[in-house]
C-alpha positions as CSV (number, residue, x, y, z in Angstrom):
1,M,0.5,-0.4,0.1
2,T,1.0,3.4,-0.8
3,P,0.7,6.4,1.9
4,Q,0.4,10.0,1.0
5,I,2.9,11.9,2.4
6,R,1.7,15.8,3.9
7,I,3.8,18.5,2.6
8,R,3.2,21.3,4.1
9,A,1.4,24.7,1.9
10,T,-1.0,27.7,1.8
11,Y,-3.6,28.3,-1.0
12,M,-4.2,31.9,-2.0
13,R,-6.3,33.7,-4.3
14,G,-4.3,36.4,-5.3
15,G,-6.2,39.1,-7.9
16,T,-8.6,36.8,-10.3
17,S,-6.5,33.6,-9.5
18,K,-6.0,31.1,-7.2
19,G,-2.8,29.1,-7.0
20,V,-1.0,26.5,-4.3
21,F,1.8,28.4,-2.7
22,F,4.9,26.5,-1.6
23,R,7.8,27.9,0.9
24,L,10.9,26.2,-1.2
25,E,12.2,24.3,2.6
26,D,8.7,22.7,2.7
27,L,8.9,21.0,-0.7
28,P,10.3,17.8,-0.5
29,E,14.1,16.9,-0.4
30,R,13.8,15.7,-4.9
31,A,11.2,18.3,-5.3
32,R,13.3,21.0,-3.8
33,T,15.6,21.9,-7.3
34,P,14.1,22.3,-11.3
35,G,13.0,19.2,-13.1
36,E,11.1,16.3,-13.5
37,A,10.6,15.0,-9.4
38,R,8.7,18.9,-9.0
39,D,6.9,18.5,-11.8
40,R,5.5,15.5,-10.9
41,L,4.8,17.0,-7.4
42,F,3.3,19.5,-9.1
43,R,1.1,18.0,-11.5
44,R,-0.5,15.6,-8.9
45,V,-1.5,18.6,-5.8
46,I,-3.4,20.5,-9.2
47,G,-5.3,17.2,-10.1
48,S,-3.1,17.2,-13.7
49,P,-3.7,15.8,-16.6
50,D,-7.2,15.1,-16.4
51,P,-8.8,13.7,-19.4
52,Y,-12.5,14.7,-17.7
53,G,-11.5,18.8,-17.3
54,A,-12.4,18.8,-14.3
55,H,-9.7,18.5,-11.5
56,I,-11.7,16.5,-9.3
57,D,-8.5,14.8,-7.4
58,G,-6.8,17.5,-6.6
59,M,-6.3,20.9,-5.9
60,G,-6.8,22.7,-9.6
61,G,-10.3,24.4,-10.3
62,A,-10.3,23.2,-13.8
63,T,-9.6,26.8,-15.2
64,S,-5.9,28.2,-15.9
65,S,-6.8,31.6,-13.5
66,T,-7.0,28.1,-10.3
67,S,-4.4,25.8,-12.4
68,K,-1.5,26.7,-10.7
69,C,1.9,26.6,-7.9
70,V,3.9,29.1,-6.4
71,I,7.5,28.5,-5.0
72,V,8.3,31.4,-2.6
73,S,12.2,31.7,-0.8
74,P,14.7,33.6,0.2
75,A,16.1,36.2,-2.1
76,T,19.1,35.5,-4.0
77,R,19.7,38.7,-5.5
78,T,20.7,41.3,-3.3
79,G,17.7,44.2,-2.7
80,H,15.2,42.2,-2.9
81,D,13.4,40.3,0.0
82,V,11.8,36.9,-2.3
83,D,12.5,34.9,-5.1
84,Y,9.2,34.2,-6.1
85,L,8.6,30.6,-8.9
86,Y,5.9,30.0,-10.7
87,G,3.6,27.2,-12.7
88,Q,1.7,27.3,-14.9
89,I,-0.2,23.6,-14.8
90,A,-2.7,22.6,-18.1
91,I,-5.8,20.6,-17.6
92,D,-6.0,18.4,-20.0
93,S,-2.2,17.3,-20.7
94,G,-0.7,18.3,-17.1
95,A,2.0,20.2,-19.6
96,L,3.9,22.5,-16.5
97,D,5.2,26.0,-18.1
98,W,7.8,28.1,-16.1
99,S,8.4,30.5,-18.5
100,S,6.3,33.3,-17.4
101,N,5.1,35.2,-14.5
102,C,1.4,35.7,-13.3
103,G,0.7,39.0,-12.4
104,N,-2.2,38.8,-10.5
105,L,-0.6,36.1,-8.4
106,S,2.5,38.1,-7.1
107,T,-0.4,40.1,-5.7
108,A,-0.5,37.3,-3.0
109,V,3.4,36.8,-2.7
110,G,3.4,39.7,-1.1
111,A,1.0,38.8,1.7
112,F,2.5,35.4,1.6
113,A,6.5,36.0,1.8
114,I,5.7,38.5,5.7
115,A,3.4,35.6,7.0
116,A,6.5,32.9,5.9
117,G,8.9,35.3,8.1
118,Y,10.9,36.4,5.3
119,V,10.0,39.8,5.6
120,D,11.6,41.5,9.2
121,A,8.9,41.5,11.6
122,A,9.7,44.5,12.4
123,R,8.7,46.7,9.2
124,A,5.6,45.5,9.4
125,V,4.3,46.6,12.2
126,D,2.1,49.4,11.1
127,G,0.4,50.9,7.4
128,V,2.2,49.7,4.9
129,C,5.4,47.5,4.3
130,T,6.5,47.2,0.7
131,V,8.5,43.6,-0.1
132,R,10.1,43.6,-3.0
133,I,10.3,40.2,-4.7
134,W,12.6,39.1,-7.5
135,Q,10.1,37.5,-10.3
136,A,12.8,34.5,-11.4
137,N,10.9,33.6,-14.4
138,I,11.1,36.0,-15.8
139,G,13.4,37.9,-13.9
140,K,12.3,41.4,-13.4
141,T,11.7,42.4,-10.4
142,I,8.2,43.6,-8.8
143,V,7.5,45.9,-5.6
144,A,4.3,44.5,-3.4
145,Y,3.0,46.9,-1.4
146,V,0.9,45.3,1.3
147,P,-1.3,47.2,3.9
148,V,-0.4,45.3,7.8
149,A,-1.1,46.3,10.9
150,D,1.0,44.9,14.1
151,G,2.5,42.6,12.4
152,R,0.5,41.0,10.3
153,V,-0.9,41.4,6.8
154,V,-4.3,43.3,6.7
155,E,-6.7,41.1,4.7
156,A,-10.2,42.9,5.4
157,G,-11.3,46.6,3.8
158,D,-13.4,47.5,0.6
159,F,-11.4,47.5,-2.0
160,A,-13.7,45.7,-4.6
161,L,-12.3,44.4,-7.6
162,D,-14.4,43.1,-10.1
163,G,-14.4,39.2,-11.2
164,V,-13.3,38.6,-7.3
165,A,-16.8,38.6,-5.2
166,F,-16.4,39.8,-1.7
167,P,-14.1,42.9,-1.0
168,A,-10.6,43.2,0.6
169,A,-7.5,45.3,1.1
170,E,-6.0,46.5,-1.8
171,I,-2.3,44.9,-2.7
172,V,-0.5,47.9,-5.0
173,L,1.7,46.6,-7.6
174,E,4.2,47.8,-9.1
175,F,5.9,45.9,-12.7
176,V,9.8,47.6,-12.7
177,D,11.1,47.6,-15.7
178,P,7.7,45.0,-17.1
179,A,10.1,45.0,-20.8
180,D,12.7,43.2,-21.5
181,A,15.8,45.5,-20.8
182,S,17.7,43.0,-24.1
183,D,15.5,43.4,-26.7
184,A,12.7,45.9,-28.1
185,L,9.5,46.5,-26.6
186,F,8.0,46.7,-30.0
187,P,9.8,43.3,-31.7
188,T,9.4,44.6,-35.0
189,G,10.3,48.1,-34.2
190,N,6.7,49.2,-35.2
191,P,3.4,49.9,-33.0
192,V,1.1,48.6,-35.9
193,D,2.5,45.4,-38.0
194,M,0.3,44.1,-40.9
195,L,-0.4,40.0,-39.9
196,T,-0.8,37.7,-42.6
197,V,-3.2,34.4,-42.1
198,D,-5.2,32.2,-44.3
199,D,-8.2,33.7,-45.7
200,A,-10.4,31.9,-43.3
201,V,-8.8,33.0,-40.4
202,V,-9.6,36.5,-41.9
203,P,-11.0,37.5,-45.7
204,G,-8.1,39.1,-47.4
205,G,-5.6,37.2,-45.3
206,M,-3.9,40.6,-44.0
207,I,-5.3,42.0,-39.9
208,P,-3.5,44.9,-38.2
209,A,-1.4,44.0,-35.1
210,T,0.2,45.7,-32.3
211,L,3.2,43.2,-30.8
212,I,4.3,44.2,-27.6
213,K,6.8,42.7,-24.8
214,A,5.8,44.4,-21.4
215,G,4.8,41.9,-18.8
216,V,3.7,38.8,-21.3
217,P,4.5,38.8,-25.0
218,T,0.9,40.0,-27.1
219,V,-0.5,39.9,-29.8
220,F,-3.3,42.8,-29.8
221,V,-6.4,42.7,-32.5
222,A,-9.0,45.3,-33.3
223,A,-12.5,43.6,-32.5
224,E,-14.3,44.8,-35.1
225,D,-11.8,43.6,-37.7
226,L,-13.1,40.6,-36.5
227,G,-16.2,40.6,-36.7
228,Y,-16.3,42.2,-32.9
229,T,-17.0,44.5,-30.7
230,G,-15.1,43.4,-27.6
231,A,-17.6,43.1,-25.1
232,E,-17.9,39.8,-25.4
233,L,-18.7,36.7,-22.9
234,R,-16.8,34.0,-22.4
235,D,-19.9,31.7,-24.0
236,A,-19.8,33.6,-26.8
237,I,-16.2,32.8,-27.5
238,N,-15.3,29.7,-25.8
239,G,-18.5,28.2,-27.1
240,D,-17.3,28.4,-30.5
241,A,-14.9,26.4,-32.1
242,G,-13.9,28.5,-34.5
243,A,-13.6,31.7,-33.0
244,L,-10.7,29.5,-30.6
245,A,-9.0,28.4,-34.0
246,R,-9.2,31.5,-35.5
247,F,-7.7,32.8,-32.2
248,E,-4.9,30.1,-32.0
249,A,-4.2,30.9,-35.4
250,L,-3.1,35.3,-34.9
251,R,-1.5,34.1,-31.8
252,T,0.9,31.4,-34.1
253,A,0.9,34.5,-37.0
254,G,2.4,36.3,-33.7
255,A,4.9,34.7,-32.9
256,A,6.5,34.2,-35.2
257,A,6.2,37.9,-36.5
258,M,8.1,38.8,-32.8
259,G,10.6,35.9,-32.8
260,I,9.5,34.0,-30.3
261,A,8.4,30.2,-29.6
262,R,5.1,29.6,-28.8
263,T,3.6,27.9,-25.8
264,T,0.6,27.7,-24.4
265,R,1.4,31.1,-22.1
266,A,2.8,32.7,-24.5
267,P,2.2,35.1,-26.6
268,A,-1.5,35.5,-25.4
269,I,-3.7,37.0,-28.0
270,A,-6.0,39.6,-27.0
271,F,-8.8,42.3,-28.8
272,V,-9.5,45.4,-27.9
273,A,-12.5,47.9,-28.7
274,S,-13.9,51.8,-27.9
275,P,-15.4,51.7,-25.7
276,V,-19.7,51.0,-25.4
277,D,-22.8,50.4,-23.2
278,H,-22.6,46.5,-22.2
279,R,-22.8,44.7,-19.2
280,T,-20.8,42.5,-17.1
281,S,-20.6,38.5,-16.7
282,S,-22.3,39.7,-13.3
283,G,-25.1,41.3,-15.1
284,R,-23.6,44.8,-14.0
285,E,-24.4,47.1,-16.8
286,V,-21.1,50.0,-17.4
287,L,-21.1,52.3,-19.8
288,A,-18.9,53.6,-22.3
289,G,-18.0,57.0,-20.3
290,E,-16.9,55.2,-17.4
291,I,-14.0,53.0,-19.0
292,D,-11.1,54.2,-21.5
293,L,-11.3,51.1,-24.1
294,L,-12.6,47.4,-23.9
295,V,-10.2,44.2,-23.9
296,R,-10.7,40.7,-24.5
297,A,-7.7,38.4,-24.0
298,L,-7.1,34.6,-24.1
299,S,-5.0,32.7,-21.8
300,M,-4.5,28.7,-22.4
301,G,-7.1,28.6,-25.3
302,K,-9.7,30.3,-23.6
303,L,-11.4,33.5,-23.1
304,H,-10.2,34.6,-19.9
305,H,-13.0,35.7,-17.1
306,A,-11.9,39.1,-16.4
307,M,-7.9,40.1,-17.0
308,M,-4.3,38.1,-16.9
309,G,-2.3,40.7,-14.6
310,T,0.4,40.0,-17.4
311,A,-1.6,40.6,-19.9
312,S,-3.0,44.4,-17.8
313,V,0.9,45.2,-18.3
314,A,0.9,44.5,-21.4
315,I,-2.0,46.4,-22.3
316,A,-0.9,49.2,-19.6
317,A,2.1,49.7,-21.8
318,A,0.6,49.5,-25.3
319,A,-2.1,52.3,-24.7
320,A,1.4,54.3,-22.8
321,V,3.0,54.4,-26.7
322,P,0.6,57.1,-29.8
323,G,-0.2,54.6,-32.5
324,T,-0.8,51.3,-31.2
325,L,-4.0,49.8,-32.0
326,V,-4.7,49.6,-27.8
327,N,-3.8,54.1,-27.7
328,E,-5.9,54.1,-30.6
329,A,-9.5,52.0,-28.7
330,A,-8.5,54.6,-26.2
331,G,-8.5,57.5,-28.2
332,G,-5.4,58.0,-28.8
333,G,-3.1,60.9,-27.2
334,E,-0.4,60.4,-24.3
335,R,-1.4,58.7,-21.6
336,T,0.4,57.1,-18.0
337,S,-2.8,55.6,-16.8
338,I,-6.3,54.3,-18.0
339,R,-9.8,52.0,-17.3
340,F,-10.3,49.1,-19.6
341,G,-13.4,47.2,-19.2
342,H,-13.3,42.9,-19.6
343,P,-15.5,40.6,-19.1
344,S,-16.1,40.4,-15.4
345,G,-16.1,44.9,-14.7
346,T,-13.0,47.6,-15.2
347,L,-9.8,47.9,-14.3
348,R,-7.4,50.6,-14.2
349,V,-3.9,50.5,-15.2
350,G,-0.7,52.6,-15.4
351,A,2.1,52.5,-17.1
352,E,5.7,55.1,-17.3
353,A,6.3,55.7,-21.4
354,Q,9.7,57.2,-22.1
355,R,11.6,57.4,-25.7
356,R,15.4,57.5,-25.6
357,G,17.2,56.5,-28.5
358,G,14.6,55.7,-31.0
359,R,12.9,53.2,-29.4
360,W,10.6,53.4,-26.5
361,I,11.3,51.8,-22.9
362,I,8.4,51.2,-20.1
363,T,10.2,52.1,-16.8
364,K,7.0,50.3,-14.8
365,A,3.9,49.6,-14.8
366,V,1.5,49.3,-11.5
367,M,-1.8,48.1,-10.5
368,S,-4.4,47.4,-7.8
369,R,-5.0,43.8,-6.5
370,S,-5.8,42.0,-3.5
371,A,-4.8,38.5,-1.7
372,R,-6.4,36.6,0.9
373,V,-5.3,33.1,2.5
374,L,-7.9,30.7,1.2
375,M,-6.6,27.8,3.5
376,D,-3.0,27.0,5.5
377,G,-2.5,23.2,6.3
378,H,-1.3,20.5,4.2
379,V,-1.6,19.3,0.4
380,H,-1.7,15.3,0.3
381,V,-0.6,13.6,-2.5
382,P,0.2,9.7,-2.4
383,A,3.8,8.9,-2.5
384,D,4.9,7.5,-5.8
385,S,3.1,10.1,-7.3
386,F,6.1,12.4,-8.1
């Protein structure tokens, strides 16, 4: 009989995502280093691969927003408090992607770091504790401003985040230099390119696109070029196999034009439109005057229920640069912040853009999210599963 083993873990919501958080030192020894043992462990924790697509036998929630694991450990970089490593687990295949970040779960990392004892308790007395995070997947700095009182993280509050049912305390995230400094913000050098695809994807086989590397590499297209309004909800896209195939073809064409390897996470594909009156997935009416533009993005081949945090960084960066499709949908001009509509509601994001040496640089992107511990204890997995 194979026994189960217990592994210390915390189940957390961060932004509009959920994931299983581990301290590196709490993992079984053979899973403390990258490799097949760690990957197999995380698949079993989440419950993938699952041919039923339900994650019944694991901690996953059978969506791209809830099939995630996080490892937090003492900082290896000077000037940081912790290292943060993120893994996205595919529901059906169990493929584990270590190539990118989860902007939503980044919100929970600062709070977890304080609770786990990685941050000096003297810094978490009252007010706001600044936690500097090294995002090890992509080699970037994230600064989390976490509310604290009496040495503990404050989780309750009145900050409402569309896509999350209950209010909580606001955590501000600052993504420092979110674009790859060794590469161009726009890999092609252009704010808009023409993607060539099959006529079956787009009539005429050509479509304008903004290709940007910030947060997560993203391909932006105009909703009207695909026959959409930009106010579509999940069922309108996810229930249409032809639409999903077209978006995947556009994503593949964008990856080729950007010169990056196509994975399940990157590049992301999103479509944008100027504001219109519309209803969210909760039934709330949003008036055109309340937002600057509409954005819909796909994650792991399906329309996201709200917006990925890393895609929000890409939206903020693209909106800050005149001439991109995102900037034009928002009305054009120079912008340091925007409020965009997504399927669950609205979100305000900001970015600082500068032009240096003939090319655009994004120095930082800022957004607000919230986080909360959902469960703290141990996960159990069969001892022979990894």
